[in-house]
C-alpha positions in Angstrom: 124.7 94.5 125.7 123.1 96.3 122.8 120.3 94.7 120.9 120.4 94.1 117.1 117.7 95.9 115.1 115.7 95.4 112.0 114.7 98.7 110.5 112.2 99.1 107.8 113.8 102.1 105.8 110.9 102.6 103.4 111.1 105.3 100.7 114.1 107.6 100.6 111.6 110.4 101.5 111.7 109.0 105.0 114.6 111.3 105.5 112.4 114.4 104.8 108.8 113.5 105.6 108.0 113.7 109.3 106.1 110.5 109.3 105.5 108.3 112.4 108.4 106.2 111.4 110.5 109.3 110.9 109.7 110.5 114.4 110.2 107.2 115.9 113.7 106.7 114.5 114.8 110.1 115.9 113.5 109.0 119.3 115.1 105.5 119.1 118.5 107.0 118.3 118.4 109.4 121.2 118.1 106.3 123.5 121.2 104.6 122.0 124.9 105.4 122.3 126.9 102.7 120.3 130.6 102.8 119.8 130.0 101.9 116.2 127.3 100.7 113.8 127.4 97.7 111.4 124.6 97.7 108.8 123.5 95.0 106.4 121.3 96.9 103.8 119.0 95.5 101.2 120.6 98.1 98.7 124.0 96.5 98.6 123.7 93.1 97.0 126.7 91.0 96.0 127.8 87.6 94.9 130.2 87.4 97.8 130.2 88.9 101.3 131.8 92.3 101.1 132.6 94.9 103.8 133.3 98.6 103.4 136.7 99.7 104.4 136.3 103.3 103.5 137.5 105.8 106.1 135.1 108.5 104.9 132.3 106.8 103.1 130.4 109.0 100.5 126.7 109.4 100.5 125.3 107.4 97.7 122.0 108.8 96.2 120.9 105.6 94.7 117.6 106.6 93.4 115.8 108.9 91.0 112.7 111.0 90.6 112.8 112.6 94.0 113.0 116.3 95.0 116.4 118.0 94.8 116.2 118.5 98.5 116.8 114.7 98.9 119.9 114.7 96.7 121.3 117.7 98.8 121.4 115.5 101.8 124.7 114.0 102.8 125.6 111.9 105.8 129.2 112.4 106.9 129.6 109.8 109.5 133.1 108.3 109.4 133.9 104.7 108.5 136.0 102.5 110.6 138.7 100.6 108.6 140.0 98.8 111.7 136.6 97.4 112.5 136.1 96.5 108.7 139.4 94.7 108.7 138.3 92.8 111.8 135.0 91.8 110.1 136.8 90.7 107.1 138.8 88.3 109.2 135.9 87.2 111.4 133.5 86.7 108.5 135.8 85.9 105.5 134.4 89.1 103.8 136.2 91.0 101.2 137.1 94.7 102.0 136.2 97.3 99.3 135.7 101.0 99.2 132.0 101.6 99.4 129.8 104.6 100.4 126.6 104.7 102.3 123.5 103.6 100.2 120.1 105.0 101.2 119.3 101.8 103.2 122.1 103.0 105.5 122.2 106.8 105.6 118.5 107.4 105.6 117.8 105.7 108.9 121.0 106.6 110.5 120.7 110.3 109.7 117.6 110.3 111.7 118.8 108.2 114.5 122.3 109.7 114.8 122.1 113.2 113.1 125.3 114.4 114.5 127.0 111.8 112.3 129.7 111.2 114.8 129.4 107.4 115.3 131.6 105.3 112.9 129.6 103.2 110.5 130.6 100.0 108.6 128.5 98.5 105.8 128.2 94.8 105.0 126.8 93.5 101.8 123.9 91.1 101.2 125.1 88.0 99.4 122.4 87.1 97.0 123.3 83.5 96.7 123.1 82.8 100.5 120.3 80.8 101.9 118.1 82.1 104.7 120.0 79.8 107.2 123.3 81.2 106.1 122.1 84.8 106.5 120.9 84.0 110.0 124.2 82.4 110.8 126.0 85.6 109.5 124.1 87.4 112.2 125.1 84.8 114.9 128.7 85.5 114.0 128.1 89.3 114.3 126.5 88.9 117.8 129.9 89.1 119.5 129.9 92.8 118.6 127.0 93.5 120.8 129.0 92.9 123.9 131.5 95.7 122.7 128.8 98.4 122.4 128.6 98.0 118.6 125.1 98.2 117.2 124.1 95.6 114.5 121.3 96.7 112.1 119.6 95.0 109.3 118.0 97.6 107.1 115.3 96.5 104.7 111.4 96.6 104.8 109.0 94.3 106.4 106.8 94.5 103.2 108.1 95.8 99.8 106.0 95.6 96.8 106.7 98.7 94.8 104.4 97.7 92.0 101.5 98.2 94.3 102.5 101.6 95.8 99.5 103.9 96.9 99.3 107.4 98.1 101.3 108.2 101.2 98.4 107.9 103.7 96.6 105.0 102.0 95.5 102.2 104.5 97.1 98.8 104.5 95.4 96.3 102.3 94.5 92.9 103.7 97.4 91.0 102.0 100.0 93.3 103.5 98.4 93.1 107.0 98.2 89.4 106.8 101.9 89.1 106.2 103.0 91.6 108.7 100.9 89.8 111.4 102.4 86.5 110.4 106.0 87.8 110.8 105.1 89.5 114.0 103.5 86.4 115.5 106.4 84.1 114.6 109.0 86.7 115.8 107.5 87.3 119.2 107.1 83.4 119.6 110.8 83.0 118.6 109.8 80.6 115.9 112.9 80.9 113.9 112.2 77.8 111.9 109.2 79.3 110.4 111.0 82.6 109.7 113.9 80.8 107.9 111.1 79.5 105.6 109.2 82.9 105.5 108.5 82.4 101.7 105.8 80.0 102.7 104.0 82.6 104.7 100.6 83.9 103.6 101.0 86.5 100.8 104.9 86.3 101.2 105.6 86.7 97.5 103.0 89.4 96.9 104.7 91.4 99.7 108.2 90.6 98.4 108.5 90.0 94.6 112.1 89.8 95.3 113.6 88.8 98.7 116.3 91.4 99.4 114.2 93.7 101.6 113.2 90.9 103.9 116.7 89.2 104.2 118.3 91.8 106.5 115.6 90.8 109.1 117.2 87.3 109.2 120.6 88.7 109.8 119.3 91.0 112.7 117.4 88.0 114.1 120.5 85.8 114.0 122.5 88.5 115.8 120.1 88.9 118.7 117.7 87.2 121.1 114.1 87.5 121.7 112.2 89.9 119.4 110.2 92.9 120.4 108.3 95.1 118.0 109.3 98.7 118.7 107.2 100.4 116.0 104.5 99.7 113.4 103.1 102.0 110.9 102.5 102.0 107.1 103.4 104.3 104.3 102.0 104.2 100.7 99.7 101.3 101.8 102.2 98.6 101.1 105.3 99.7 102.9 105.1 98.3 106.6 107.5 100.4 108.5 108.0 98.0 111.3 111.1 98.1 113.5 112.1 95.2 115.7 114.8 94.7 118.3 116.3 91.5 119.2 117.7 91.6 122.8 
């Protein structure tokens, strides 16, 4: 059975900059051979649950102000309309044509650079409660028995108003929140994590919740948590990666 994963995807420049997280994602992908990948990304918010049914999803460059080399990157992994149809029935999701946002293609281009594994994207319903997002993960857990990798792609911390230089140290309020999440994940304290907004410095680290919420989906889809990677970029982007086995 495959684990589910929570991946902090950081800046789109993760695709080009050979940081610690960049290197780790390349190593992690080499250890996995899923039949398909299902990703819930912070960058596809919706009012209702949607699933991408595209056979050949396009690469979405949903950002600005970065070098041309980043816009020249394309991730040509196939979609899986049959799996999307199954997810629509399983989850009550609405199928639509949708490409890969950077929360999908940036980490997957590092993990599976051959782009030969089918990928299906699920949206992040903005009106759903934390408990509903975790329950979504629970419904996705059946895929793990079939060799399908479930990924929540967000960021453990994500306050873009406080961005610093690339190699800046982590300030105390970021470290405090990252440690709180780690301690409650490894203790399997899911009740606390479903109320993560009450954690120390939670709102300072997440002025909006969408980059934390994919963790709840990944948590719901798996079992006990293990931290696979920890690093920081730009001072305030904790690049933590967790597996739920």
